[in-house]
N, C-alpha and C positions, 0 to 999 in steps of 0.2 A: 505493500500499499504506499508505503514510503517512497519506493521508485517513483510511484505513479505521479505521484504529488511532487516530487523533485523533476519529473521531466516536462510536467505541466508549468512547472514554475518557470524553467529554462527558456520553455518557448515563450511566454511571455514576456521575459525579459529581455530576450532576443527582437521580438515584435517591438517592444517599447524603445530599447535602444535603435532598433532601426527608424521608426518612427521619428526620433527624437533627430536623429542625425540627418534626416530628408528635410527638416525642420530648421536646422543649421546651417545646412550647406547654403542658403541665399543670404542670409546674414554674415556668414564668411567670407562671400564672395565681394558683397555689398562694402564689409570693411573693408578688405585689399583694395578693392578699388578705389576707394576713399584715402587709405594711404598712400596709394602709388600715384593719386592725382595730387596728394599734397607735397609730395616730396618733386615730383614735376615742376610743378608751382614754385616751389622753395628754389630749384634751380635756375629756372629762367627768369624770374622776378629780378635778380643782379644784371642778368644780360639787358633786359628791357631797359631799366633806368641807366645803364651805362651807356646805352644807344641814344635815349632820348637826350643823356648829357651832351654826347660828343654833336648830336644836331643843333 
């Protein structure tokens, strides 16, 4: 009986973690996109200000 309960619990945990990861995936992608965007902007802002000072 305990083996059946353990198997059922293992299946439930597997389904729960799978669904949680599928929900977290878009959030991680958006977070990484924002971080990369911030780095790109941080790299190009000094260049833009330098170009504006030269003209």
